[in-house]
C-alpha positions, -999 to +999 in steps of 0.1 A: -156+262-572-125+284-567-120+288-530-087+306-531-103+340-522-123+324-494-092+307-480-072+340-479-102+355-461-100+327-436-063+333-430-069+370-424-099+364-401-079+337-382-052+362-375-077+386-360-094+359-340-060+347-326-051+383-316-085+386-299-080+352-282-046+362-269-059+396-256-088+378-237-064+352-222-042+380-209-072+397-194-079+365-175-043+364-164-047+399-150-076+388-129-106+393-152-135+372-138-161+381-165-176+349-180-180+368-213-142+368-216-141+330-216-170+330-241-150+353-263-120+329-262-143+299-269-160+316-299-126+325-314-114+288-311-148+275-324-148+298-354-112+289-364-120+252-360-152+254-381-137+275-408-106+253-410-128+223-415-144+238-446-110+239-463-099+204-451-072+218-427-075+188-405-044+195-383-059+228-372-094+212-367-081+183-345-059+204-323-083+233-319-112+208-311-094+197-279-087+233-269-123+240-275-134+212-252-114+226-224-128+261-230-163+246-231-158+230-197-146+264-184-178+281-198-199+255-180-179+263-148-168+226-145-132+238-143-116+271-132-092+290-155-062+291-132-028+305-138-015+269-146-042+264-172-035+299-188+002+289-190-009+261-213-037+279-232-014+307-243+011+283-260-019+264-274-030+297-290+006+301-304+005+266-318-028+273-336-011+304-351+018+282-363-006+257-379-024+286-396+009+301-408+020+268-422-013+263-440-011+299-454+024+292-469+015+257-479+041+242-456+037+207-442+036+204-404+068+187-396+074+161-368+087+188-345+055+209-349+033+179-344+052+167-314+049+202-298+011+201-304+008+166-289+028+178-258+003+206-254-026+183-257-011+160-231-007+189-208-044+197-212-055+162-201-060+171-164-086+197-175-104+176-201-122+152-177-150+133-193-150+157-222-121+137-237-143+107-242-162+107-275-191+087-261-219+108-245-226+095-211-263+088-203-277+104-172-307+087-156-332+106-136-366+098-121-383+119-148-366+101-176-367+066-161-403+061-171-400+081-203-410+057-230-377+038-225-355+067-236-369+070-271-380+101-291-389+135-277-426+141-284-455+119-272-476+120-304-450+114-330-426+089-313-432+062-339-425+086-369-395+097-388-383+132-381-366+150-411-349+184-407-340+200-440-325+233-450-324+235-488-296+252-506-304+288-516-297+281-553-320+252-555-347+270-575-320+286-597-307+251-605-342+240-617-352+219-587-387+221-571-386+215-533-423+206-532-418+178-556-395+162-529-423+167-503-448+151-527-425+121-531-422+117-494-460+114-493-457+083-515-436+067-488-460+074-459-481+101-442-467+135-434-484+141-401-467+174-392-447+200-411-432+233-399-420+258-425-390+278-413-392+314-426-366+331-405-342+336-434-368+356-455-354+390-463-371+424-466-393+429-496-367+451-514-340+424-509-361+395-520-347+374-549-375+353-565-349+328-578-334+322-543-349+297-519-352+310-483-374+282-467-365+253-445-387+225-432-392+203-401-411+172-411-428+144-392-433+113-415-452+082-406-437+055-428-425+019-429-399+028-455-362+022-449-338+050-442-321+045-475-355+050-493-361+083-474-325+095-481-330+087-518-358+113-519-331+140-514-305+124-538-303+153-562-301+181-535-280+165-508-247+182-517-260+218-514-285+212-486-284+204-449-305+173-442-308+153-409-330+122-407-339+108-373-355+073-373-386+063-353-381+057-315-346+071-317-325+077-287-331+111-270-295+121-279-305+122-316-328+151-307-301+167-285-278+167-315-305+181-337-313+209-313-276+218-311-273+220-349-303+241-356-291+270-377-319+294-366-316+318-337-348+311-318-347+330-284-375+311-266-373+276-251-407+265-265-398+277-300-366+255-300-384+224-287-413+228-312-390+235-341-370+203-334-403+184-330-393+173-295-428+185-285-459+195-304-476+229-304-504+213-284-480+201-257-464+236-256-498+253-252-507+229-224-475+236-206-479+273-210-514+270-196-501+251-166-474+278-161-501+305-162-523+286-136-493+281-113-485+318-114-521+327-104-522+301-076-487+304-062-478+339-071-446+329-090-439+317-125-426+282-129-399+272-153-414+260-186-387+233-189-396+219-155-433+218-163-426+199-196-404+174-177-430+169-149-457+162-176-433+137-192-437+155-225-399+157-230-368+142-215-346+164-192-316+159-215-336+175-244-347+204-222-310+210-211-299+209-248-326+234-257-316+257-227-280+256-239-291+264-274-311+293-261-281+306-241-259+305-271-285+323-292-288+350-266-250+354-265-249+358-302-277+383-302-261+404-274-227+404-291-220+437-311-229+435-347-199+434-370-199+467-388-165+464-405-156+453-439-122+441-449-105+462-476-072+453-494-045+477-482-033+483-518-067+495-528-068+519-499-033+532-508-044+537-544-074+557-532-051+579-511-028+584-541-057+594-564-069+619-538-034+633-536-034+639-573-068+656-569-053+679-543-024+688-567-048+695-596-071+716-573-041+739-566-036+743-603-072+752-608-068+777-579-039+794-597-058+796-630-089+810-614-068+837-596-052+847-629-085+850-647-100+871-619-136+859-626-155+862-593-180+835-602-153+811-612-133+819-580-164+812-559-170+779-576-133+769-572-134+778-535-165+756-530-148+728-549-117+732-526-139+728-495-152+695-509-117+684-518-106+690-482-136+671-469-128+642-492-091+643-482-099+642-445-125+614-449-100+593-470-072+598-445-094+586-416-098+553-435-061+547-429-062+557-393-062+528-368-061+529-330-027+523-315-043+502-288-040+471-310-002+475-311+000+482-274-020+450-266+006+429-283+031+439-256+011+424-228+022+389-239+058+401-244+059+416-209+043+386-193+067+361-209+098+382-205+091+390-169+089+353-161+122+346-179+139+374-160+123+363-126+108+397-123+073+409-116+063+435-142+029+450-149+020+467-182-004+497-181-020+512-212-034+546-216-048+563-247-053+530-266-081+547-286-056+573-301-054+569-339-026+573-363-018+562-399-017+525-405+016+526-424+032+543-394+018+517-369+035+489-388+069+507-387+065+515-350+064+479-338+101+472-339+112+505-322+087+500-294+098+464-290+134+475-285+124+501-259+101+479-239+127+450-238+154+475-226+130+487-199+123+452-187+159+440-188+179+471-176+152+495-163+130+474-139+151+461-110+150+427-095+126+421-067+153+421-040+167+455-053+132+470-054+126+459-018+159+475-007+148+507-024+113+505-007+096+500-040+067+476-047+079+441-057+061+445-090+076+470-115+054+490-139+058+498-176+033+523-189+025+528-226+006+560-234-006+578-265-021+612-270-026+638-297-007+671-294-008+699-320-013+677-350+012+651-338+009+619-318+030+615-287+038+580-276+052+575-241+071+546-227+075+550-189+090+527-163+095+530-126+129+513-127+164+524-117+167+552-142+197+563-164+231+571-148+242+603-164+278+600-152+281+565-165+268+576-199+294+604-199+323+581-191+312+555-216+309+582-243+344+595-235+358+559-236+341+554-270+354+587-283+320+603-288+329+633-267+361+649-253+370+652-217+359+685-203+331+692-228+300+703-211+267+687-222+232+691-208+213+662-193+192+659-224+222+658-247+238+631-225+207+610-227+207+613-265+241+597-265+225+563-258+213+563-294+248+561-307+258+527-321+277+505-296+271+527-265+255+507-237+258+512-199+246+477-192+269+458-169+263+425-185+250+414-219+218+393-220+199+376-248+175+406-247+199+436-247+231+451-235+253+452-267+244+488-276+227+474-307+191+485-312+187+520-297+205+535-327+181+516-350+152+529-329+162+565-335+169+560-372+134+544-376+117+572-357+135+598-378+125+581-410+089+586-399+096+624-396+096+620-358+118+626-328+125+609-295+132+625-261+143+610-228+137+621-192+152+600-164+159+602-127+182+577-108+161+554-087+128+567-099+125+556-136+128+566-172+104+581-197+108+581-235+085+603-256+082+596-293+066+624-313+053+616-348+031+633-374-004+618-376+001+608-413+028+609-439+004+610-469-012+645-472-004+673-448-012+710-444+019+730-451+032+765-454+048+775-487+081+794-484+110+803-508+147+805-501+172+812-529+145+807-555+139+771-542+104+762-529+101+746-495+071+734-474+070+738-437+045+715-419+017+737-407+014+721-372+050+730-363+047+768-370+043+792-341+046+825-360+062+843-389+081+876-383+103+900-403+139+891-392+150+927-391+123+937-367+138+914-339+167+921-316+197+899-323+220+884-298+255+898-305+278+873-321+252+845-323+225+834-347+199+840-321+170+865-317+152+878-287+116+868-290+096+883-262+123+876-237+133+841-250+165+835-270+156+815-302+184+802-324+179+803-361+194+790-393+192+802-429+180+777-455+203+794-481+233+787-459+227+751-449+217+740-484+243+762-502+217+780-523+222+810-545+209+843-531+175+853-544+162+888-554+148+895-519+158+924-497+140+915-465+144+881-448+116+865-428+119+841-399+095+812-394+095+802-357+088+765-354+085+741-325+089+703-321+082+690-287+097+714-262+123+728-286+120+760-307+141+775-334+138+799-363+141+792-400+151+822-421+136+823-456+134+849-484+096+849-491+064+836-475+036+824-499+010+810-475-009+779-465-011+750-490-023+714-490+007+692-496+009+656-510+040+640-495+062+621-519+092+601-506+127+611-517+147+587-539+175+565-525+201+590-537+187+617-514+185+595-483+216+610-467+203+646-472+195+659-437+168+684-430+146+672-459+117+648-452+101+645-486+090+664-517+058+676-532+045+689-565+030+724-566+001+735-587+026+753-610+043+721-617+074+730-596+089+707-570+089+718-534+110+702-507+093+694-474+115+704-444+122+680-416+116+704-387+129+681-360+163+677-376+166+715-384+157+725-348+183+701-335+209+714-360+202+751-349+204+743-312+235+722-315+253+748-336+247+775-311+257+752-283+290+744-299+295+781-306+289+789-269+313+762-258+340+775-282+334+810-269+338+798-233+370+780-241+384+812-257+376+832-226+393+806-204+424+806-226+426+844-224+423+844-187 
């Protein structure tokens, strides 16, 4: 059997489980007392261990097994998950991730890796207790002392063999008859009791007559040897689950059987009967006793206590059945997995095909308009509505909540705060906000740079915060929200803030600005994104070299986004990153300048006006729009285009964040669905263009980068005003 596909699925699921495990451990570190959180961590470790065992990944199994033992003791409230234990469990989670990573890349675990694992296991020893010993300790009690010398669970079948068998589902398809095995067992002795397990039977429409769904619990009275009984299952053992318990076995054989039952029985009596620890008659007698006690005493006694009092079963077996019942209830109450894993390349291929559908739909629209057939136009319009619905549905497949990215920073903040001897809390708001998966992946590094800077240079030391009458613990807050077709991600800290004068002096020293040039606060803040400019007084291993913030801005701009800063000395700093929701298919507005087609993203447009109808500010490229001065630029000028045959210019007023500007074009064509195609490497240096698209006519249209164009328009007017002020001063 080729298990390569299953192994890759294991690696993908292990990554998800490890992320879930880390998030739950961090919730405990923040004071979460919910026992379900510990159960979540245990289930993650247990699933990784079990799946790794299927593929023979023994290093993962052996290490995770010890971690699982500690978590199991925490579930049973034998130990408390303290801060000291969490400081070991988090590195244990990281070590499991390393082992999985090595297995995925077929790398051997070297001596250093194994030594680190052993050191972690040694650190866990104080919390292991008796769980570290492989031998199960026997617990004597008054009820079990006279219990047939600690032998089998049921009173009527104690001298019989118990066989628990779950045949493989393909047994019938492979030509085997399960009843022939049962008939062979009858030649070895007497089958005194048999229970048919039918819980895996599907609904009628899903029933496959060639698949075996049944399992059996069998009581066999026989003098045969265990080898003879095992030989009965010789030809089905590899694909079946078979457990054979000899007559008068130790009660722990039944405990182990109960723990390994694959079915999800919810009632204690069901579990005990299914394992043949008791008979149906004994269960009915105990239920009758329970009913009589309820009538006589007015309260219902515990079924397990009644069975122990009647010496029908040992306490250890009842405890095992209660534990099995608890786990089954946990499994039942956990939310059903409604997700399927899809290869990202397949999803991208689907989006690309829908993009081609959108382009061809535009072509059909043009042809229908030229033909002028009303019936055809109506049909094309209806098809267009369906195309938009398919487009929107497909794009939602690529949308993922940003909360998963935010959660990763909890561990970063926790570990970094300890290394800096600071107290820092991370708050998350808007974790459910969704954006394109491809953008989430590219956001991780910029956010990491910003958060590290905030921790290193933003949040003050405890002594400084105390001197400023601030709480000892600093706060970093990550937020996300939708705003006019964009997503706005905020990184806020309550640290010392940015020193505007220090930024100005550093910029002058580095030659970025000249002495005497006036810049607004926002323009000064933007200077920190220049390479090599840092106001940090000392360089650390986290930040301070001026390397990183320039990369942050470049990465954000590559995503057609922008970043703004607000800061106040002694109060804190806020950075806002504004991004489009997706870079795949957008709603655009088709315009022409100099016979070249351009696309303006629809969500940035405020209004379109005839340029000649507005009042111009004398000597400036500005118009008065209802009392506000709005700078504008001509596409023909900034891209050096030939003038077209258009007498009246139009201005498209656009906004990005809090900034507004006008884009002057020659002709407006209207709304259009646009498939975004990336520009080739040769055009990477071209500013103001964020991509290209293919129109229904076959012509290429350039998609405008509104954030860059607005900044260009505002900066040009700002420089013009500065030059105008200098001229006046010289004249005076």
